[in-house]
C-alpha positions in Angstrom: 113.7 122.6 174.6 110.6 124.3 173.0 108.6 123.1 170.4 107.7 125.5 167.7 103.8 125.2 166.4 103.8 124.3 163.1 102.2 126.6 160.7 100.7 125.6 157.0 102.8 126.7 154.3 100.6 129.4 152.7 100.9 130.3 148.6 103.4 132.0 147.3 103.3 134.9 144.8 106.2 132.4 143.0 103.6 129.4 143.3 101.0 131.0 142.3 103.3 132.6 139.1 104.0 129.3 137.9 100.4 128.0 138.1 99.6 131.2 135.7 101.7 130.2 133.4 100.7 126.4 133.4 97.4 127.6 132.7 98.9 130.0 129.9 100.5 127.5 128.6 97.5 125.2 128.0 95.1 127.9 126.7 97.6 128.6 124.3 97.9 125.5 122.9 94.2 124.5 123.2 93.8 128.0 120.8 96.7 126.6 118.9 95.5 123.6 118.1 92.0 125.0 116.9 94.1 127.4 114.5 96.0 124.8 112.6 93.0 122.5 112.5 91.1 125.6 111.0 94.0 126.8 108.7 94.6 123.1 107.4 90.5 123.0 106.7 91.0 126.2 104.7 93.8 125.0 102.9 93.2 121.2 102.1 91.2 121.1 98.9 87.4 119.4 99.8 87.2 115.9 98.2 84.6 115.3 96.4 84.9 110.9 97.1 86.4 109.2 99.5 88.4 106.2 97.6 89.3 104.5 100.8 85.3 104.2 102.3 83.9 104.1 98.5 81.3 106.6 99.4 80.4 110.0 98.6 81.9 112.9 100.7 79.3 115.8 101.9 80.1 119.1 100.3 79.6 122.6 102.2 76.4 123.4 101.9 74.8 126.6 101.1 73.5 129.2 103.5 70.2 130.3 102.8 66.9 131.7 105.5 65.4 128.5 104.7 67.9 126.4 105.9 69.5 128.2 108.5 65.9 128.1 110.7 64.9 124.4 109.7 68.4 123.5 111.5 69.6 121.4 108.2 72.6 124.0 107.9 74.3 122.9 111.0 73.2 119.7 110.5 74.8 119.6 106.8 77.7 121.6 107.8 79.2 119.1 110.8 78.4 116.2 108.9 80.3 118.0 105.9 83.0 119.3 108.7 83.1 115.4 109.9 83.7 114.1 106.3 85.8 116.5 105.0 88.7 116.7 108.3 92.1 116.8 107.2 94.2 113.0 107.5 90.4 111.8 108.6 91.7 108.3 107.5 94.5 108.2 110.2 92.6 109.4 113.0 89.5 106.8 112.4 92.8 104.3 112.5 94.0 105.8 115.7 90.9 105.8 117.5 90.1 102.4 116.2 93.4 101.2 117.7 92.7 102.4 121.1 89.5 101.4 121.4 90.6 97.9 120.0 92.9 97.7 123.5 90.2 98.6 125.5 88.2 95.4 123.8 85.4 97.4 121.8 84.6 95.6 119.0 82.5 98.3 116.4 83.1 101.3 115.1 81.2 103.5 113.2 78.3 101.1 112.9 81.2 98.4 111.5 81.7 95.4 113.8 84.9 92.9 114.2 83.8 89.0 115.0 85.9 86.5 116.8 87.1 85.7 114.2 88.4 88.4 112.7 85.0 89.5 110.2 83.6 92.8 109.8 80.2 93.4 109.2 77.8 95.9 108.7 74.6 95.7 110.7 71.5 94.4 109.2 68.8 96.9 107.4 65.9 96.5 109.8 62.4 96.4 107.8 60.4 99.2 106.5 57.7 97.2 105.9 55.8 100.4 104.3 58.8 101.0 101.9 58.5 97.1 101.2 55.4 96.9 99.9 55.9 99.8 97.8 58.7 98.1 95.9 57.6 94.9 95.7 54.3 96.1 94.6 55.9 97.8 91.9 57.8 94.4 90.8 55.1 92.9 91.0 53.0 95.1 88.8 56.2 95.7 86.2 55.9 91.2 86.2 52.2 91.4 85.5 52.3 93.8 82.5 55.2 92.4 81.0 54.1 88.3 81.4 56.2 87.2 78.3 59.7 88.0 80.8 60.9 85.0 82.9 61.7 86.4 85.5 64.0 85.7 89.0 65.2 86.8 92.4 68.4 87.0 93.9 68.2 88.4 97.0 71.7 87.4 99.2 71.8 87.7 103.0 74.1 89.4 104.4 77.6 88.2 106.5 76.1 89.0 109.6 73.3 86.6 109.3 76.0 83.8 108.1 78.2 84.8 111.0 75.8 85.8 113.5 77.2 83.6 115.7 80.6 85.4 115.9 78.6 89.0 116.2 79.1 90.8 120.1 77.2 89.6 122.4 73.9 91.5 123.0 73.8 93.0 120.1 70.3 93.4 119.1 69.1 93.2 115.2 66.2 92.1 113.5 66.1 88.5 111.8 67.0 89.1 108.5 66.7 85.4 107.9 62.7 86.4 108.4 62.6 89.7 106.3 64.0 87.0 103.7 61.2 85.0 103.7 58.3 87.8 104.6 59.6 89.5 101.6 59.3 86.3 99.0 56.1 85.9 100.6 55.2 89.6 99.5 56.3 89.0 96.0 53.9 86.0 95.7 51.1 86.2 92.9 53.5 86.7 90.1 55.1 84.0 87.8 59.1 84.9 89.7 61.7 82.7 90.9 63.5 82.9 93.7 66.5 81.8 94.4 67.6 80.9 97.6 71.3 81.6 98.4 70.7 80.1 101.9 69.3 76.7 100.2 72.3 77.2 98.0 74.7 78.0 100.8 74.2 75.0 102.6 76.9 72.9 103.8 79.4 75.7 102.5 82.5 77.7 105.0 81.0 80.9 106.0 84.0 82.5 105.9 84.6 82.0 102.5 81.7 83.2 101.0 82.4 86.8 102.3 85.3 89.0 102.4 86.8 90.0 106.1 87.4 93.8 105.2 84.0 94.9 102.4 80.5 94.5 102.5 80.3 92.7 98.9 79.9 88.1 99.1 83.3 86.5 97.5 83.0 85.5 93.3 82.1 81.5 95.3 79.3 82.9 96.6 78.1 84.8 93.5 78.9 81.6 91.8 76.8 79.3 94.5 73.8 81.9 93.6 74.2 81.1 89.8 73.8 77.8 90.3 70.6 78.5 91.4 69.5 80.3 89.2 70.3 77.6 86.7 68.2 75.3 88.2 65.5 78.0 88.1 66.0 78.9 84.4 67.3 75.4 83.7 70.2 77.4 81.4 71.9 73.7 81.1 75.4 75.1 83.7 78.3 72.9 83.9 80.0 74.4 86.8 83.4 72.6 85.5 83.3 75.0 81.7 84.2 78.1 84.7 87.6 78.9 85.8 88.4 81.1 89.1 91.3 83.1 88.6 92.9 85.2 91.9 94.0 89.0 90.7 94.6 90.6 94.1 95.6 89.2 97.3 96.1 93.0 98.8 92.1 94.2 98.5 91.5 96.0 101.9 87.7 96.8 101.7 85.5 99.7 102.5 84.2 98.1 106.4 88.8 98.2 107.1 88.0 101.9 105.8 85.1 102.4 108.2 85.9 100.5 110.6 90.0 102.2 110.6 91.2 99.0 110.6 94.7 98.2 108.0 95.9 95.2 108.9 93.4 92.6 107.5 93.9 92.1 103.2 91.6 90.0 101.0 91.9 87.4 98.0 90.0 89.2 94.7 89.2 86.2 92.1 87.1 86.4 88.8 84.8 83.6 87.4 85.9 83.4 83.8 83.5 80.7 81.6 85.7 79.0 79.5 83.4 79.0 76.2 82.6 83.0 76.2 86.4 84.3 76.5 86.9 87.4 73.9 83.1 86.8 72.6 81.2 90.0 73.8 81.5 93.6 73.6 80.8 95.8 76.3 79.3 99.2 76.1 78.9 101.9 78.7 76.1 103.7 77.7 76.3 107.0 79.3 80.5 107.2 79.1 80.3 106.3 75.3 83.2 103.5 76.1 82.9 100.8 74.1 85.3 97.3 75.3 86.0 93.4 75.1 86.4 92.8 78.7 83.9 92.8 81.5 87.0 93.4 83.8 89.2 96.8 84.5 92.8 95.7 85.3 93.6 99.1 86.5 91.4 98.8 89.0 93.7 96.5 90.7 96.2 99.5 91.1 93.4 101.5 93.4 91.7 101.3 96.8 88.7 99.4 96.1 89.5 96.2 93.9 86.0 94.7 93.9 86.0 97.6 91.3 87.6 94.8 88.6 84.2 94.2 88.5 82.6 96.2 85.1 85.1 98.9 86.5 82.1 99.9 89.4 78.9 100.8 89.1 76.9 102.4 86.1 73.8 103.2 85.0 73.4 101.3 81.8 75.7 98.9 80.7 74.9 96.8 77.0 76.7 93.6 76.8 76.1 92.2 73.6 77.9 88.4 73.1 77.8 85.6 69.9 76.3 83.1 72.5 74.4 80.9 69.8 70.8 82.1 71.4 68.0 84.3 71.0 67.9 84.5 74.7 67.4 88.5 75.8 68.6 89.2 79.4 67.4 92.5 81.9 69.0 92.6 84.7 68.4 95.1 87.3 71.4 95.0 89.8 73.3 96.4 93.0 76.6 96.0 93.1 76.3 92.2 94.7 75.7 91.6 91.1 78.5 92.7 89.4 81.1 89.5 89.9 78.4 87.5 88.7 77.2 89.4 85.4 80.6 87.2 83.5 79.1 84.3 84.9 75.7 84.6 82.7 77.5 85.4 78.8 77.0 82.7 77.3 73.6 82.2 77.9 71.9 85.6 76.6 72.9 87.1 73.5 72.5 90.8 75.0 72.4 91.6 78.7 71.4 95.5 79.8 72.2 95.7 83.1 70.5 98.7 84.9 71.7 100.2 88.0 68.5 102.2 89.4 70.5 104.4 92.0 72.5 105.4 88.8 69.7 105.4 85.8 67.8 108.8 85.5 66.8 107.8 81.5 63.5 105.7 80.5 62.9 102.7 80.9 60.3 102.1 78.5 62.2 103.2 76.2 64.8 100.1 77.4 61.9 97.8 76.2 61.5 98.8 73.6 64.8 98.6 72.1 65.0 95.5 72.3 63.4 92.1 72.7 64.0 90.8 76.3 63.0 87.0 77.3 64.4 87.3 80.8 64.2 89.6 83.7 66.4 89.4 86.7 66.7 91.5 90.3 70.5 90.8 92.0 70.4 92.4 95.7 72.3 92.5 98.7 69.7 92.2 101.3 70.4 95.8 103.1 70.3 97.3 99.9 67.0 96.3 99.0 65.6 96.8 102.0 66.4 100.6 102.2 65.9 100.9 98.0 64.2 103.6 97.4 65.0 103.8 93.4 63.9 100.4 92.3 60.6 101.2 92.8 59.8 104.2 91.2 62.0 103.3 87.7 59.3 100.3 87.3 56.3 102.3 87.8 57.4 104.8 84.9 57.5 101.7 82.5 53.8 100.8 83.4 
């Protein structure tokens, strides 16, 4: 029987037609997604702040010839689209989940340790910026020599838990950074409270939240005991009581990383002899209260704001403490959970957050005869701070 020669089948017109339909559907689907995303952007109102990430969100930039030619408009618009994208938190969580399945331990600059802690990277050392900042502090203290001064510069969790950081990650040596800053502040009578010394023997996992960049109230209390040694306040640890006020805290690092399962416990530390013995005045807001704790914040996302209600430019705390000591406190948010511990030892505490304070520091110094000045920062914030130096210089 004669075999027929094999001839490869050529594409039929029906096959080409089917492929065209598929390609058309893919194109239309892609265009539909772009249309829906654009429509969602237009219909969804812009948000001023992300409660989940506890930060201000980028707003739509204004178009001008200068911003267009220097490229800043496109950069700012890209940031705006990223910040205001509809359901952004859900997309971040989805990306984090996929990355976790693939073994990745870094998301948006946040790292997950072997023990499940979320950590932010350490801020690089900028010698020029630090020289200006420490110089301003020294000049301020030299001009106000009558003030007893101290600094609490808290290390970040990434230093205490550096052995759990992802292998191969390169960071600046924050312990060396702290030593360098201490050396730069030599020449004035500034009491340096070494948090690393105060933390010796403690489990690092109890000193920081797993989901947030802040230290815990127990870590702040350890630093406070170090301040007690420096200033000889006469603090007795047994006169302080810790109370848990929330067990479902999910901090800003969890939002940035996209982790939604971890939860932390927030505790407040209250001096037994100071309950009901002070008033708190938020000057810019014209608000007066008899507590340093905002219980309504426990119903919101950022439960760390239970301390002071968050960050404000100027807060004046008047107490019934039997002392003439008055404290001027420059701080970032790390100080918020430490402030209640100070109330039995000062008749007045004026809290200044230089990031938001735009009034006259000279006027603040004239209004009150201060006896003490305290600087409380975490290392990352201090290393990149650009607001404290100009404020201190304005009073020189």
